[in-house]
C-alpha positions as CSV (number, residue, x, y, z in Angstrom):
1,M,84.1,191.2,131.6
2,N,82.1,191.2,128.4
3,F,78.7,192.8,127.6
4,Y,76.7,189.6,128.1
5,S,78.2,189.1,131.6
6,V,77.3,192.6,132.6
7,K,73.8,192.1,131.2
8,I,73.3,188.8,133.2
9,I,74.5,190.5,136.4
10,F,72.1,193.4,135.9
11,I,69.2,191.0,135.4
12,L,70.1,189.1,138.5
13,F,69.9,192.3,140.6
14,I,66.5,193.4,139.2
15,M,64.0,192.9,142.0
16,K,60.3,192.1,141.3
17,I,58.2,194.3,143.7
18,L,54.5,194.1,144.2
19,V,52.6,197.1,145.5
20,N,49.5,196.1,147.4
21,L,46.8,198.5,148.7
22,I,45.5,197.4,152.1
23,S,41.8,197.8,153.1
24,G,38.9,195.6,154.5
25,Q,39.5,192.6,152.3
26,T,43.0,191.2,151.8
27,I,42.4,188.0,150.0
28,P,43.0,189.7,146.6
29,N,46.3,190.9,147.9
30,L,47.4,187.3,148.7
31,I,46.2,186.0,145.3
32,A,48.2,188.8,143.6
33,Q,51.2,187.8,145.8
34,K,50.9,184.1,144.7
35,Y,50.5,185.1,141.1
36,I,53.3,187.6,140.8
37,K,55.8,185.8,143.1
38,P,57.6,189.0,144.1
39,Q,60.9,189.3,146.0
40,K,59.4,192.2,147.9
41,V,55.9,193.6,148.7
42,I,55.2,197.2,149.5
43,L,52.1,197.8,151.6
44,L,50.1,201.0,151.3
45,F,47.8,201.2,154.3
46,S,46.0,203.8,156.4
47,K,45.2,204.2,160.1
48,G,41.9,202.5,159.5
49,S,43.5,199.3,157.9
50,I,46.3,198.6,160.5
51,K,44.6,195.4,161.6
52,Q,44.3,194.2,158.0
53,R,47.9,195.1,157.4
54,D,49.1,193.1,160.3
55,S,46.9,190.1,159.3
56,Y,48.2,190.2,155.8
57,K,51.8,190.3,157.0
58,S,51.2,186.9,158.7
59,V,50.9,185.3,155.3
60,L,54.0,186.9,153.6
61,N,55.9,183.7,154.3
62,G,59.4,185.3,154.5
63,I,59.0,187.8,151.6
64,K,60.6,191.2,152.3
65,F,58.1,194.0,152.8
66,E,57.9,197.7,153.3
67,E,55.1,199.6,154.9
68,I,53.9,203.1,153.9
69,E,51.1,204.9,155.7
70,I,48.9,207.1,153.5
71,E,45.8,209.3,153.8
72,P,43.2,207.0,152.2
73,F,41.0,209.9,150.7
74,N,43.8,212.3,149.8
75,Y,44.6,211.9,146.1
76,S,47.7,214.1,146.1
77,N,49.2,212.3,149.2
78,I,48.6,208.9,147.6
79,Y,49.9,209.9,144.2
80,N,53.0,211.5,145.6
81,E,53.7,208.5,147.8
82,I,53.5,206.2,144.8
83,L,55.9,208.5,142.9
84,N,58.4,208.2,145.8
85,V,58.1,204.4,145.6
86,L,58.9,204.5,141.9
87,K,61.8,206.9,142.4
88,N,63.3,204.7,145.1
89,N,63.1,201.6,143.0
90,I,64.4,202.7,139.7
91,G,65.8,199.6,137.9
92,N,63.5,197.2,139.6
93,E,60.3,195.7,138.2
94,L,57.3,197.2,139.9
95,I,53.7,195.9,139.6
96,L,50.7,197.5,141.2
97,N,47.7,195.5,142.5
98,F,44.9,198.1,142.7
99,T,42.1,195.7,143.6
100,C,41.8,196.8,147.3
101,G,42.1,200.1,149.1
102,T,39.7,203.0,148.9
103,K,38.5,204.1,145.4
104,V,40.8,207.1,145.8
105,M,43.8,204.9,146.6
106,S,43.0,202.7,143.5
107,V,42.6,205.7,141.1
108,A,45.6,207.6,142.3
109,S,48.0,204.7,142.3
110,F,46.7,203.3,139.0
111,Q,47.2,206.7,137.4
112,A,50.8,207.0,138.7
113,F,51.7,203.6,137.3
114,K,49.9,204.3,134.0
115,N,51.9,207.6,133.6
116,E,55.1,205.7,134.0
117,K,53.9,202.9,131.6
118,L,54.1,200.3,134.3
119,L,52.0,197.2,134.8
120,S,48.9,197.3,137.0
121,I,46.7,194.3,137.8
122,Y,43.2,193.8,139.1
123,V,42.2,190.5,140.8
124,D,38.7,189.1,140.1
125,S,38.8,186.4,142.8
126,E,35.1,185.5,142.2
127,N,35.7,184.4,138.6
128,G,39.3,183.4,138.8
129,K,40.7,186.1,136.5
130,I,43.6,188.6,136.5
131,F,43.1,191.8,134.5
132,K,46.4,193.4,133.3
133,Y,46.8,197.0,132.3
134,N,50.0,198.1,130.8
135,N,50.1,201.6,129.2
136,D,47.1,201.6,126.9
137,S,46.8,197.8,126.5
138,Q,44.6,195.5,128.4
139,S,44.6,191.7,128.7
140,T,42.9,189.0,130.8
141,E,44.3,185.8,132.2
142,D,42.5,182.9,133.8
143,I,44.1,181.8,137.1
144,N,43.7,178.9,139.5
145,I,45.3,180.2,142.6
146,K,44.1,178.6,145.9
147,I,44.2,179.9,149.4
148,T,44.5,177.4,152.3
149,S,42.2,177.5,155.3
150,D,45.2,178.5,157.4
151,E,45.8,181.5,155.2
152,Y,42.1,182.4,155.1
153,L,41.8,182.4,158.9
154,K,45.0,184.4,159.3
155,L,44.0,187.0,156.8
156,N,40.8,187.5,158.9
157,G,42.9,188.0,162.0
158,H,41.9,184.8,163.8
159,I,43.6,182.6,166.4
160,Y,42.3,179.2,165.8
161,Q,42.7,175.5,166.6
162,I,41.5,172.4,164.8
163,N,40.4,169.5,167.0
164,S,42.5,166.4,166.1
165,E,40.5,164.0,164.0
166,Q,39.2,161.1,166.1
167,E,39.4,157.5,164.9
168,H,36.4,156.4,162.9
169,D,35.1,154.1,165.6
170,D,32.9,151.2,164.3
171,S,30.5,151.5,167.2
172,K,29.9,155.2,166.4
173,K,29.4,154.3,162.7
174,V,26.8,151.7,163.6
175,F,25.0,154.3,165.8
176,Y,24.9,157.2,163.3
177,E,23.9,154.8,160.4
178,Y,21.0,153.6,162.6
179,M,20.0,157.1,163.5
180,E,20.1,158.2,159.8
181,T,16.9,156.2,159.1
182,N,15.3,155.8,162.5
183,Y,15.8,159.1,164.3
184,N,12.5,160.7,165.3
185,L,11.1,163.4,167.7
186,S,10.5,160.8,170.4
187,I,14.2,159.7,170.4
188,N,15.2,163.4,170.2
189,K,13.2,164.1,173.3
190,F,14.8,161.2,175.2
191,L,18.3,162.3,174.2
192,A,17.6,165.9,175.2
193,G,16.7,164.5,178.6
194,I,20.1,162.8,178.9
195,N,21.9,165.9,177.8
196,E,19.9,168.1,180.3
197,K,20.8,165.8,183.2
198,Y,24.5,165.7,182.1
199,E,24.7,169.5,181.9
200,L,23.1,170.0,185.4
201,N,26.0,168.2,187.1
202,K,28.7,166.7,184.9
203,K,30.8,165.4,187.7
204,Q,28.0,163.6,189.5
205,F,26.7,162.2,186.1
206,Y,30.0,160.2,185.8
207,I,30.4,159.2,189.5
208,N,26.8,158.0,189.9
209,N,26.7,155.6,187.0
210,T,23.7,157.5,185.7
211,E,20.7,155.6,184.3
212,L,17.7,156.9,182.5
213,E,14.7,155.1,181.1
214,S,11.6,156.2,179.1
215,N,9.2,154.0,177.1
216,N,11.3,151.9,174.7
217,Y,14.5,153.8,175.5
218,Y,17.2,153.2,178.0
219,Y,20.5,154.9,178.8
220,S,23.3,154.1,181.3
221,W,26.8,155.4,181.9
222,N,29.3,152.9,183.4
223,N,32.1,154.9,185.1
224,E,34.3,151.8,185.5
225,S,34.4,150.9,181.8
226,Q,33.9,154.5,180.7
227,T,31.1,153.4,178.4
228,S,27.7,154.7,177.4
229,I,25.0,152.1,176.7
230,I,21.9,153.2,175.0
231,K,18.9,151.0,174.0
232,I,16.5,152.3,171.3
233,D,13.5,149.9,170.7
234,N,15.2,146.6,170.2
235,Q,18.7,147.9,169.3
236,T,21.5,148.3,171.8
237,F,24.6,150.5,171.2
238,S,27.8,150.7,173.3
239,I,30.1,153.7,172.8
240,K,33.2,154.2,174.9
241,G,34.8,157.4,176.2
242,K,33.6,160.4,178.2
243,D,32.7,162.1,174.9
244,S,30.2,159.3,174.3
245,I,27.5,161.3,176.1
246,K,28.0,164.3,173.8
247,Y,28.2,161.9,170.9
248,I,24.8,160.2,171.3
249,T,23.0,163.5,172.2
250,G,24.1,165.3,169.0
251,M,27.6,164.8,167.8
252,W,26.6,161.7,165.9
253,F,24.8,164.0,163.4
254,E,28.2,165.7,162.6
255,D,29.7,162.3,161.8
256,L,26.7,161.4,159.7
257,V,26.8,164.5,157.6
258,Y,30.6,164.5,157.2
259,Y,31.0,160.8,156.3
260,K,27.9,160.6,154.1
261,K,28.0,163.9,152.4
262,F,31.5,165.4,152.5
263,L,34.1,162.7,152.8
264,G,35.9,162.3,149.4
265,T,33.9,165.1,147.7
266,K,35.5,166.7,144.7
267,Y,33.6,169.9,145.1
268,Y,35.9,171.4,147.7
269,D,39.7,172.0,147.7
270,E,39.7,171.4,151.4
271,V,37.2,170.2,154.0
272,I,37.8,170.6,157.7
273,R,35.8,169.7,160.8
274,N,35.6,171.2,164.3
275,I,37.5,174.4,163.9
276,H,37.5,176.6,167.0
277,I,38.3,180.3,166.4
278,Q,38.9,183.0,169.0
279,D,36.1,185.5,169.2
280,K,37.5,188.8,167.7
281,K,35.3,190.8,170.1
282,G,37.5,189.8,173.0
283,K,35.4,187.1,174.5
284,Q,37.2,184.2,176.2
285,S,35.1,181.5,174.5
286,M,36.0,180.0,171.2
287,I,33.5,179.9,168.3
288,E,33.0,176.4,166.9
289,L,32.6,175.8,163.2
290,D,31.1,172.3,162.5
291,I,32.3,171.8,158.9
292,V,34.1,174.2,156.6
293,G,34.6,173.7,152.8
294,L,37.1,175.8,151.0
295,Y,36.0,176.4,147.4
296,K,37.9,178.8,145.0
297,N,39.0,181.0,148.0
298,Y,35.5,181.0,149.4
299,F,34.6,179.6,152.9
300,H,31.5,177.5,152.9
301,L,30.4,177.3,156.5
302,F,28.0,174.5,157.6
303,E,26.2,174.6,160.9
304,L,24.7,171.2,161.8
305,K,21.6,170.6,164.0
306,S,20.3,167.2,164.9
307,G,17.2,168.9,166.5
308,K,15.2,171.9,165.4
309,P,17.3,175.0,164.8
310,R,16.8,177.8,167.3
311,R,16.8,181.5,166.7
312,E,19.9,182.1,168.8
313,A,21.8,179.6,166.7
314,L,21.1,181.6,163.6
315,N,22.4,184.7,165.2
316,N,25.6,182.9,166.2
317,I,26.1,181.8,162.6
318,R,25.7,185.4,161.4
319,T,28.2,186.5,164.0
320,I,30.7,184.0,162.6
321,K,30.0,185.3,159.1
322,E,30.8,188.9,160.2
323,Q,34.0,187.8,161.7
324,L,35.1,185.7,158.8
325,G,34.5,188.3,156.1
326,T,32.8,188.8,152.8
327,Y,34.1,185.6,151.3
328,T,32.0,183.4,153.5
329,K,28.8,181.6,152.6
330,L,26.5,180.2,155.2
331,F,24.5,176.9,155.3
332,L,22.5,175.2,157.9
333,I,21.6,171.5,157.8
334,S,19.1,170.0,160.3
335,Y,17.8,166.4,160.6
336,F,14.2,167.6,161.0
337,D,12.3,169.7,158.4
338,L,10.9,173.1,159.3
339,P,7.2,173.8,158.5
340,E,6.7,176.1,155.6
341,N,5.2,178.8,157.8
342,D,8.0,178.7,160.4
343,T,9.4,182.2,161.0
344,L,12.9,180.8,161.1
345,I,12.8,180.2,157.4
346,D,12.3,183.9,156.7
347,R,14.9,184.7,159.4
348,M,17.5,182.5,157.7
349,A,16.8,184.2,154.3
350,D,17.3,187.6,155.9
351,L,20.6,186.5,157.3
352,G,21.8,185.0,154.1
353,I,21.7,181.4,155.4
354,K,20.8,178.6,153.0
355,Y,18.8,175.9,154.8
356,F,18.7,172.2,154.0
357,K,16.9,169.3,155.6
358,Y,19.4,166.4,155.8
359,S,17.5,164.0,153.6
360,D,17.2,166.6,150.9
361,F,20.8,167.9,151.1
362,N,22.8,167.8,147.9
363,L,26.3,169.5,147.7
364,E,25.6,170.7,144.2
365,E,23.0,173.1,145.4
366,C,25.7,175.0,147.4
367,F,27.4,176.0,144.1
368,D,24.9,178.3,142.3
369,K,26.4,180.7,139.8
370,S,25.3,183.8,141.6
371,N,27.4,184.9,144.6
372,V,25.2,186.5,147.3
373,N,28.2,188.0,149.0
374,L,29.7,190.1,146.3
């Protein structure tokens, strides 16, 4: 065996190892993982970041990993654990990602790597950059690493389901296109009456072939044909299926916004509708997300209201934000405008929710240069 054969074998056995510090936000850890493409990841975590550690492990995708528990504010403990990692991996290529963790974790681990003249990186996920520190040199690299919605939700510890996309029914399209220009408070009141009757007794609503009439509006449910028929002024609409009741009383607005404003957009890497996530506070109910746009590893969450937004709806949106993490931006789109003196406008500003009236909504306005979350 000659020198070159020995050298090739040695190189083949060198393992690229990424050391990740685990804390509240784990998205930079996944970005570093996708950038470095390691054969192994070492996770430094504390008792306070066990949930984040477990969530991060769900996106390792078969990569080998090792877990080391540290004391997050004990410099000597962290420094010595890092030294042990280095001693146990002599001959391998070790890279530190010191973006996350406590400040003490970042400083202690960075210093240990610097003393050994090893590469450390910092992930600027907001601006799409990686900062590299190797001995006394520093460099910056632009990156375009994307995280999927599946990875984002898993990193935040969520069990979720996405409702299967329904066929774009022509009868529904005719209805939401009519409503786009003709919807008013009078129609809204009539539809609210249909929904109220439906919610009172859903079973009887179907069995009784329910009919409702008011002024120029008429609604009927035909149980035999499983069809909702609604007349608005001189227009008649026929929509099939038991979900037609929910559709005409509000879900039509979700279709309108999605097909008119989001379908085919180049602003987002991914657009998803009707995601249901398990409430992390242990409640049985699932939290519904109307539309989610994934943009440069940020979740843009859109809540849609065909009627006037209510205060409790705002609190629900804020709860979702708390559960989805720092990388979430909140938007609310309603068909009707709110008066300038409406207290809900101030409430939305306090909660970090950007409000749009549908007719004024423009996706470009969701992408300002400043990031309110970081």
